[in-house]
C-alpha positions in Angstrom: 124.1 72.1 84.8 123.1 74.8 82.5 122.0 77.9 84.5 121.7 80.4 81.6 120.2 80.2 78.2 120.7 82.4 75.1 117.4 83.3 73.4 116.4 85.8 70.8 115.5 88.2 73.5 118.7 87.8 75.4 120.1 85.6 78.2 117.7 84.3 80.8 118.6 82.8 84.2 117.1 79.3 84.3 117.5 79.1 88.1 114.6 81.5 88.4 112.4 79.0 86.5 112.9 76.1 88.9 110.8 76.0 92.1 112.5 74.9 95.3 112.1 71.3 96.4 111.4 70.8 100.1 111.9 67.4 101.6 109.6 66.2 104.3 110.7 63.9 107.2 112.9 61.1 105.8 111.7 61.4 102.2 115.2 62.3 100.9 116.9 59.6 102.8 114.3 57.1 101.7 114.8 58.0 98.0 118.6 57.8 98.4 118.2 54.2 99.8 116.4 53.1 96.6 118.1 51.7 93.5 119.9 54.2 91.3 117.4 53.7 88.4 114.5 54.6 90.7 116.4 57.6 92.0 117.0 58.8 88.5 113.4 58.3 87.4 111.9 60.0 90.5 114.4 62.8 90.4 113.6 63.6 86.8 109.8 63.5 87.6 110.5 65.9 90.5 112.4 68.2 88.2 109.5 68.2 85.8 107.2 69.3 88.7 109.7 72.0 89.8 109.6 73.5 86.3 105.8 73.4 86.2 105.4 70.4 84.0 103.9 66.9 84.7 105.9 63.8 84.0 104.2 60.8 82.4 104.7 58.7 85.6 103.1 61.4 87.8 99.5 61.7 88.6 97.4 63.8 91.1 97.3 62.2 94.5 93.8 61.5 95.6 92.5 63.1 98.8 94.4 66.4 98.4 91.9 68.2 96.3 93.7 70.9 94.3 96.7 71.1 96.6 99.1 70.3 93.7 100.3 67.1 95.3 101.6 64.5 92.7 102.3 60.9 93.1 105.2 59.4 91.1 105.2 55.7 90.6 108.4 53.9 89.4 108.8 50.1 89.6 106.2 49.7 92.3 107.8 52.5 94.4 105.8 55.6 95.2 107.1 59.0 95.8 105.1 62.1 96.7 105.8 65.6 95.6 104.0 68.6 97.1 105.3 71.1 94.6 102.6 73.6 93.8 
């Protein structure tokens, strides 16, 4: 994993740009029990959210207002991300 990037203005630490991911209840175990393709797709979508972007398969979860909760749908499996 790349943790530093050279730019015209110098080297930046990319770890500061990624928000922490907090797992609720059995969410992590549930994801790990899914097929590897689903884990990869949901993991990538979660990484997008951690870096302040929105993956194509993510949409705002209804009922949470502006709480920044996203729903990721992959092959009929739903995962929820509360990254704000």
